[in-house]
C-alpha positions in Angstrom: 7.2 -19.9 137.3 10.4 -21.3 138.9 12.5 -19.3 141.3 15.3 -18.9 138.7 12.8 -17.5 136.2 11.5 -15.0 138.8 15.0 -13.8 139.6 15.7 -13.3 135.9 12.4 -11.4 135.3 13.0 -9.2 138.3 16.5 -8.5 137.2 15.3 -7.4 133.8 12.6 -5.2 135.3 15.1 -3.6 137.7 17.6 -3.0 134.9 14.9 -1.4 132.7 13.8 0.9 135.5 17.4 1.9 136.3 18.1 2.6 132.6 15.0 4.7 132.3 15.7 6.7 135.4 19.3 7.3 134.2 18.0 8.5 130.8 15.5 10.9 132.4 18.1 12.2 134.9 20.7 12.8 132.1 18.2 14.7 129.9 18.9 18.4 129.7 15.8 20.2 131.2 16.7 23.4 129.4 16.5 21.7 126.0 13.1 22.0 124.3 11.1 18.9 123.4 11.6 17.8 119.7 8.1 19.0 118.6 8.6 22.4 120.4 12.0 22.8 118.8 10.6 22.6 115.3 7.6 24.9 116.2 5.1 22.2 115.4 1.9 21.9 117.4 0.8 18.5 118.7 -1.6 16.4 116.7 -4.9 16.6 118.4 -8.2 18.4 118.3 -7.0 21.1 120.7 -4.3 22.1 118.3 -6.2 21.8 115.0 -5.6 24.7 112.7 -2.9 26.4 114.8 0.0 25.6 112.5 -1.5 27.8 109.8 -2.3 30.7 112.0 -5.2 33.0 111.2 -6.8 32.9 107.7 -5.2 36.2 106.9 -1.7 35.0 107.9 -2.2 31.8 105.8 -3.4 33.8 102.8 -0.3 36.1 103.1 2.0 33.1 103.2 0.3 31.5 100.1 0.7 34.7 98.1 4.3 35.2 99.3 5.2 31.7 98.3 3.4 31.4 94.9 3.1 35.0 93.5 6.3 34.9 91.5 5.9 38.3 89.7 4.5 40.0 92.9 1.5 41.5 91.0 -0.9 40.5 93.8 -2.6 37.8 91.7 -2.1 34.1 91.4 -2.3 32.5 87.9 -2.2 29.0 86.6 1.4 29.4 85.6 2.5 30.4 89.2 0.9 27.6 91.2 0.9 23.8 90.9 -1.8 22.4 88.8 -3.6 20.7 91.6 -3.7 23.9 93.6 -5.0 25.8 90.6 -8.0 23.5 90.2 -9.1 24.7 93.7 -8.0 28.3 93.4 -9.7 28.7 90.0 -13.1 28.3 91.8 -12.4 31.6 93.6 -11.9 33.5 90.4 -15.1 35.6 90.5 -14.4 38.0 87.6 -13.2 35.3 85.1 -9.8 36.9 84.4 -7.9 33.6 85.1 -6.2 35.2 88.0 -7.1 35.1 91.7 -6.5 38.1 94.0 -6.3 38.0 97.7 -9.8 39.7 97.9 -11.4 37.0 95.7 -9.8 34.2 97.7 -10.8 35.8 101.0 -14.4 36.0 99.8 -14.4 32.4 98.7 -13.0 31.3 102.0 -15.8 33.2 103.9 -18.4 31.6 101.6 -16.9 28.2 102.3 -16.9 28.8 106.1 -20.6 29.9 105.9 -21.6 26.7 103.9 -19.6 24.6 106.4 -21.6 26.2 109.3 -24.8 25.4 107.6 -23.9 21.8 107.2 -22.9 21.6 110.8 -26.3 23.0 111.8 -28.2 20.5 109.6 -26.2 17.6 111.2 -27.6 18.7 114.6 -31.1 18.5 113.3 -30.7 14.9 112.1 -29.4 13.5 115.4 -31.5 10.7 116.8 -31.4 7.2 117.8 -30.0 4.6 115.4 -32.6 3.1 113.1 -35.0 6.0 113.3 -34.0 7.3 109.9 -35.7 4.5 108.0 -38.8 4.8 110.2 -39.1 8.5 109.5 -38.7 7.9 105.8 -41.6 5.5 105.8 -43.9 7.8 107.8 
């Protein structure tokens, strides 16, 4: 690298550092970060699930949003079709309406099944390639 190129590169680096320092110094420390201003949690495993709150809070928001006639039941006409395909699985009494209690019971059942699957995953852990060997034995 020639002397002229080094001087240009150093000038660019110094200008960038000066511009960055100026931007940081001019930022208002009292202003919240953009994500915090909107109330959104960061995207990472530590924040997973926090944007919905507790299951009861999420359930209350779902019913507040979709229960148009405020009868405490969600029907196919009140929710989008895609959502109804999932909600209909929680309809335990077959009246084509899902109550908060039915949905809560289905959520608990789903959590229990998920826990069972996680437990089974732990039993399968081993070194790579042992699965085929176990099957042959």
